[in-house]
C-alpha positions, 0 to 999 in steps of 0.5 A: 693745327697751328693758330697764329695771332694773325694767321695768313693761310695763303690761297694756294692758287695765287702763290702756286700759279696754278689753274683752278680745277675745271678751268680750260685756260692754261694761264695762271689764276690772277693774284687773289688775296689769301685768308684765314680765321680762328684767331681772337683778332680774326673771327671765323665768318667775318666780323670787325672787317674780316671776311671769308677768303676761301681757296679754290682747288688747282691743278698744275701740269707735269713739269710746271712745278713738279716732274708730274701733274699735281692737284691741290685742294683745301681740306681745312679752309677757315681763311679770312682777310681784312683790308687794312688800307685802300688807295684814293681810287678805292683799290686795295693796297694792304690786306691782312690774312688769318685762319687755318688752311690745310691743302692736300697736294696729290701726285695725280699719276701715283695718288701719293699725297701730303696734307700741307698745313699752310696756316701762316700769317701775313700782311700783303701790300699790293702794288699798282703795277701788279707786284706784291710784298708779303710780310710773313710769319709761319708756313705758306705754300709757294709754287715756283716755275723754272727760273721763276724765283730764287727757289728752285722749280717746285712746290714748297712750304716756306715756314718761318719769318720772311718776306716774299716779293712777287714782281709784276712778271710773277718772279718770286723772291723769298728773303728768309730771316729765319725758317725752313723750306720743305720740298713737296714734290719730293714728298709725293714723288 
């Protein structure tokens, strides 16, 4: 399992734009912060400003990300977050995420699955307009809808050194310095 100095395992539902299991709504889950733990600067269970930031299970319909319905659920989730900066009104401006996160991504038609290690590191800056700017080192799980970003529709593990900008509309732009993109839909088709 990867352990980064400042790990940010991304909350899958946030980046995937999925609906948590048991939710009747078809609307995406509101953006929430990812988290992680297990590093010297991010003690598991909190401490020194770190707090747990668990990921919820999620589901996507056929055609939303992959050609088939997909279920995602954390099998390892030691994610914590630390608020680095707030605005004068007390709202969160900048957050660091750290910890181990492995998400089991399952094709619910065939039962094929892949355990994705998405224990990346990140600092996320939240805009007042709903936008987000991520500075990332390591893997995160990113869901992209049709015409929803500069990656094709799908579920991707993006790994390396890169930034991720999420517009208020939800459009996702990955700017890669160095890294790879793994197509999870192809892995579990």
